[in-house]
N, CA, C and O of each residue as an XYZ file, in Angstrom:
380
protein
N      53.760     55.765   -154.870
C      53.396     55.647   -156.158
C      54.311     54.337   -156.825
O      55.534     54.236   -156.724
N      53.539     53.514   -157.424
C      54.224     52.419   -157.821
C      54.739     52.721   -159.306
O      54.251     53.534   -160.091
N      55.921     51.817   -159.527
C      56.550     51.991   -160.922
C      55.970     51.566   -161.783
O      56.630     50.753   -162.430
N      54.790     51.766   -162.199
C      54.319     50.922   -163.813
C      53.289     51.818   -164.376
O      52.500     52.537   -163.763
N      53.436     51.647   -165.682
C      52.923     52.693   -166.703
C      51.456     52.364   -166.739
O      51.129     51.196   -166.947
N      50.460     53.379   -166.537
C      49.344     53.261   -166.425
C      48.295     53.136   -167.600
O      47.065     53.195   -167.602
N      49.258     52.935   -168.627
C      48.588     52.542   -170.176
C      48.797     51.204   -170.658
O      47.949     50.457   -171.145
N      50.343     50.927   -170.418
C      50.687     49.455   -170.747
C      50.681     48.616   -169.870
O      50.475     47.461   -170.243
N      50.871     48.832   -168.593
C      50.910     48.047   -167.389
C      52.620     47.649   -167.356
O      53.050     46.797   -166.579
N      53.510     48.406   -168.326
C      54.754     48.015   -167.983
C      55.284     48.439   -166.575
O      55.091     49.533   -166.046
N      55.992     47.375   -166.056
C      56.761     47.433   -164.682
C      57.871     47.396   -164.155
O      58.571     48.232   -164.726
N      58.350     46.955   -163.479
C      59.661     46.790   -162.884
C      59.898     45.340   -163.643
O      58.999     44.512   -163.790
N      61.563     45.134   -164.204
C      62.020     44.029   -164.041
C      63.015     43.425   -163.453
O      64.083     44.029   -163.563
N      63.046     42.388   -162.831
C      64.304     41.768   -162.087
C      65.413     41.399   -163.359
O      65.089     41.162   -164.522
N      66.803     41.418   -162.807
C      67.648     40.658   -163.471
C      68.873     40.656   -162.445
O      68.826     40.986   -161.260
N      70.010     40.198   -163.187
C      71.297     40.179   -162.415
C      72.400     41.112   -163.072
O      72.539     41.251   -164.288
N      73.265     41.811   -161.969
C      74.532     42.324   -162.549
C      75.516     41.436   -162.622
O      75.761     40.702   -161.664
N      76.223     41.385   -163.793
C      77.189     40.305   -163.781
C      78.630     40.862   -164.278
O      78.953     41.411   -165.332
N      79.444     40.482   -163.010
C      80.836     40.730   -162.965
C      81.735     40.215   -164.254
O      81.095     39.612   -165.115
N      83.153     40.391   -164.476
C      83.739     40.010   -165.082
C      84.068     38.611   -164.536
O      84.183     37.657   -165.305
N      84.182     38.521   -163.534
C      84.703     37.125   -162.749
C      83.329     36.393   -162.611
O      83.209     35.460   -161.816
N      82.095     36.906   -163.542
C      80.810     35.881   -163.374
C      80.168     35.934   -162.162
O      79.393     35.033   -161.842
N      80.392     36.886   -161.437
C      79.707     37.160   -159.831
C      78.183     37.495   -160.369
O      78.181     38.123   -161.427
N      77.042     37.221   -159.887
C      75.695     37.547   -160.430
C      75.164     38.229   -158.683
O      75.445     37.768   -157.576
N      74.451     39.279   -158.991
C      73.954     40.087   -157.923
C      72.555     40.639   -158.500
O      72.380     41.062   -159.642
N      71.494     40.537   -157.366
C      70.387     41.181   -157.884
C      70.308     42.468   -158.520
O      71.160     43.299   -158.205
N      69.386     42.785   -159.401
C      69.064     44.312   -159.581
C      67.899     44.265   -160.319
O      67.415     43.263   -160.846
N      67.451     45.442   -160.335
C      66.208     46.051   -161.028
C      66.309     47.040   -162.088
O      67.115     47.969   -162.043
N      65.271     46.789   -163.301
C      65.084     47.574   -164.234
C      63.778     48.011   -164.178
O      62.693     47.442   -164.290
N      64.294     49.709   -163.882
C      63.006     50.404   -164.246
C      62.356     50.868   -165.380
O      63.109     51.290   -166.257
N      61.421     50.899   -165.557
C      60.647     51.641   -166.911
C      60.994     53.169   -166.644
O      61.001     53.690   -165.529
N      61.312     53.868   -167.968
C      61.482     55.055   -168.231
C      59.889     55.713   -168.281
O      59.227     55.717   -169.319
N      59.421     56.240   -167.038
C      58.050     56.687   -166.826
C      58.245     58.173   -166.758
O      59.177     58.734   -166.181
N      57.023     58.890   -167.571
C      57.020     60.237   -167.549
C      55.689     60.746   -167.043
O      54.676     60.049   -167.108
N      55.699     61.804   -166.606
C      53.778     62.491   -166.505
C      53.850     63.199   -167.371
O      54.595     64.175   -167.456
N      52.701     62.619   -168.532
C      52.382     63.562   -169.588
C      50.992     63.901   -169.218
O      50.475     63.469   -168.188
N      50.259     64.839   -170.236
C      48.910     65.381   -170.309
C      48.593     64.794   -171.845
O      49.331     65.247   -172.720
N      47.661     63.916   -172.227
C      47.250     63.358   -173.214
C      45.728     63.914   -173.572
O      44.918     63.871   -172.647
N      45.349     64.356   -174.665
C      44.441     65.073   -175.050
C      43.150     64.167   -175.629
O      43.297     63.734   -176.772
N      42.066     63.887   -175.028
C      41.079     63.155   -175.892
C      40.064     63.976   -177.011
O      39.239     64.818   -176.658
N      40.211     63.712   -177.907
C      39.568     63.982   -179.184
C      37.985     64.084   -178.940
O      37.261     65.010   -179.306
N      37.650     63.054   -178.316
C      36.028     62.825   -178.312
C      35.248     63.378   -177.030
O      34.109     63.839   -176.949
N      36.302     63.171   -175.984
C      35.708     64.197   -174.709
C      36.372     65.568   -174.790
O      36.117     66.326   -173.854
N      37.000     65.915   -175.539
C      37.537     67.271   -175.323
C      38.088     67.856   -174.423
O      38.083     69.068   -174.207
N      38.819     66.670   -173.589
C      39.356     66.789   -172.285
C      40.755     66.576   -172.405
O      41.136     66.040   -173.446
N      41.773     66.956   -171.367
C      43.271     66.214   -171.489
C      43.140     65.456   -170.035
O      42.475     65.803   -169.059
N      43.797     64.564   -170.170
C      44.175     63.532   -168.721
C      45.570     63.586   -168.512
O      46.379     63.539   -169.439
N      45.892     63.688   -167.256
C      47.395     63.431   -166.918
C      47.705     61.889   -166.494
O      47.023     61.436   -165.575
N      48.686     61.051   -167.098
C      49.006     59.989   -166.982
C      50.400     59.937   -166.458
O      51.099     60.949   -166.511
N      50.821     58.892   -165.987
C      52.259     58.472   -165.953
C      52.581     57.378   -166.662
O      52.452     56.219   -166.269
N      52.995     57.728   -167.696
C      53.145     56.730   -169.221
C      54.806     56.327   -168.930
O      55.511     57.080   -168.259
N      55.297     55.132   -169.482
C      56.680     55.140   -170.037
C      56.676     55.507   -171.422
O      55.656     55.433   -172.106
N      57.908     55.946   -171.909
C      58.230     56.470   -172.931
C      57.848     55.406   -173.823
O      57.443     55.883   -174.883
N      57.822     54.138   -173.803
C      57.369     53.094   -175.288
C      55.936     53.022   -174.908
O      55.336     52.498   -175.847
N      55.224     53.284   -174.056
C      53.992     53.291   -173.938
C      53.186     54.712   -174.866
O      52.165     54.594   -175.544
N      53.935     55.942   -174.666
C      53.643     57.005   -175.333
C      53.764     56.933   -176.638
O      52.913     57.436   -177.373
N      55.050     56.172   -177.198
C      55.218     56.116   -178.819
C      54.062     55.085   -179.106
O      53.595     55.236   -180.234
N      53.464     54.042   -178.345
C      52.502     53.331   -178.863
C      51.098     53.992   -179.059
O      50.307     53.722   -179.963
N      50.927     54.888   -178.076
C      49.877     55.805   -177.914
C      49.635     56.723   -179.363
O      48.585     56.854   -179.990
N      50.722     57.190   -179.600
C      50.848     58.190   -180.800
C      51.054     57.216   -182.241
O      50.879     57.718   -183.352
N      51.360     56.089   -182.100
C      51.242     55.352   -183.526
C      50.099     54.911   -183.819
O      49.755     54.757   -184.991
N      49.112     54.563   -182.510
C      47.591     53.996   -182.823
C      46.812     54.866   -183.280
O      45.753     54.504   -183.794
N      47.276     56.689   -183.170
C      46.416     57.612   -183.379
C      45.820     58.197   -182.716
O      44.846     58.805   -183.159
N      46.251     58.267   -181.033
C      46.076     59.204   -180.068
C      45.308     58.173   -179.173
O      44.963     57.086   -179.637
N      45.004     58.601   -177.663
C      44.435     58.397   -176.609
C      43.101     57.586   -176.604
O      42.828     56.697   -175.797
N      42.317     58.023   -177.620
C      41.083     57.641   -177.694
C      41.168     56.056   -178.285
O      40.523     55.142   -177.771
N      42.003     55.890   -179.365
C      42.124     54.999   -180.158
C      42.907     53.682   -179.308
O      42.865     52.499   -179.646
N      43.592     54.234   -178.170
C      44.738     53.396   -177.453
C      43.769     52.650   -176.600
O      43.855     51.442   -176.375
N      42.807     53.473   -176.122
C      42.282     52.923   -174.759
C      41.010     52.041   -175.514
O      40.626     51.081   -174.846
N      40.502     52.198   -176.471
C      39.677     51.266   -177.084
C      40.206     49.652   -177.550
O      39.526     48.626   -177.575
N      41.449     49.806   -177.852
C      42.020     48.716   -178.484
C      42.462     48.231   -177.050
O      42.062     47.076   -176.911
N      43.050     48.616   -176.071
C      43.716     47.935   -174.880
C      42.554     47.316   -174.100
O      41.423     47.761   -173.906
N      43.251     45.926   -173.617
C      42.092     45.618   -172.634
C      42.453     45.945   -171.234
O      43.592     46.181   -170.832
N      41.192     45.934   -170.427
C      41.251     46.453   -169.275
C      42.207     45.803   -168.332
O      42.453     46.570   -167.401
N      42.805     44.714   -168.244
C      43.641     44.363   -167.518
C      45.219     45.187   -167.347
O      45.927     45.283   -166.345
N      45.404     45.650   -168.561
C      46.944     46.381   -168.682
C      46.241     47.944   -168.300
O      47.198     48.706   -168.439
N      45.374     48.544   -168.003
C      45.134     49.552   -167.948
C      45.013     50.063   -166.469
O      44.314     49.222   -165.904
N      45.304     50.883   -165.720
C      45.373     51.771   -164.492
C      43.832     51.873   -164.361
O      43.223     51.969   -165.426
N      43.094     51.867   -163.186
C      42.007     52.470   -162.646
C      41.800     53.772   -163.410
O      40.805     53.909   -164.121
N      42.541     54.547   -163.307
C      42.077     55.978   -163.821
C      41.996     55.862   -165.324
O      41.122     56.614   -165.755
N      42.628     55.158   -166.291
C      42.718     55.142   -167.180
C      41.344     54.278   -167.979
O      40.893     54.590   -169.082
N      40.873     53.210   -167.164
C      39.669     52.443   -167.320
C      38.311     53.606   -167.121
O      37.364     53.787   -167.886
N      38.528     54.081   -166.203
C      37.791     55.592   -165.872
C      37.357     56.246   -167.190
O      36.207     56.555   -167.502
N      38.441     56.398   -167.885
C      38.393     57.324   -169.340
C      37.985     56.542   -170.225
O      37.226     56.999   -171.079
N      38.305     55.386   -170.262
C      37.729     54.157   -171.270
C      36.253     54.303   -171.120
O      35.656     54.548   -172.169
N      35.362     54.179   -169.763
C      34.339     53.943   -169.743
C      33.639     55.433   -170.180
O      32.621     55.344   -170.867
N      34.049     56.600   -169.877
C      33.402     57.649   -170.423
C      33.572     57.817   -171.937
O      32.664     58.369   -172.558
N      34.677     57.380   -172.586
C      34.976     57.169   -174.148
C      33.723     56.226   -174.479
O      33.015     56.741   -175.345
N      33.270     55.025   -174.041
C      32.362     54.121   -174.477
C      30.986     54.878   -174.487
O      30.210     54.832   -175.442
N      30.731     55.674   -173.169
C      29.600     56.173   -173.003
C      29.190     57.688   -174.288
O      28.114     57.969   -174.816
N      30.188     58.184   -174.382
C      30.183     59.284   -175.297
C      30.003     58.710   -176.573
O      29.500     59.425   -177.440
N      30.373     57.359   -176.892
C      30.305     56.791   -178.103
C      28.847     56.466   -178.272
O      28.100     56.658   -179.232
N      28.610     55.866   -176.967
C      27.399     55.204   -177.391
C      26.078     56.229   -177.421
O      25.022     55.862   -177.938
N      26.219     57.389   -176.889
C      25.541     58.642   -177.023
C      25.108     59.315   -178.227
O      24.018     59.828   -178.478
N      26.118     59.224   -178.901
C      26.290     59.861   -180.303
C      26.084     58.985   -180.990
O      26.135     59.132   -182.211
C-alpha cells in the first residue's frame, strides 16, 4: 500500500539529514497517515480512507466529506475517493 493520502494526494518528501559536520545523507519524510471512517451526509453511508492528519483537518474545516470531495480536483483524489465523488454528483443530480 503506497503512503499517499487518499483525499489530498500528499505523499512522501525527500530531503537530507545534515550532521554537525555538515555531512548530508538522504532521508524520507513520510506523511502521518491514519485509517479513518468518514460519514457522507448526502449518501447516508460511511467510507474508509487512509488520510493524513492534515487532510483530516482540511475535511473538517470544509464542512465534512461531501463538501471536501466536491471542491477538490480529481487529480488529487484516489480512485476510491473519485468513485465516492461520482456517487455524490449522481445523488445531487437525482434530487
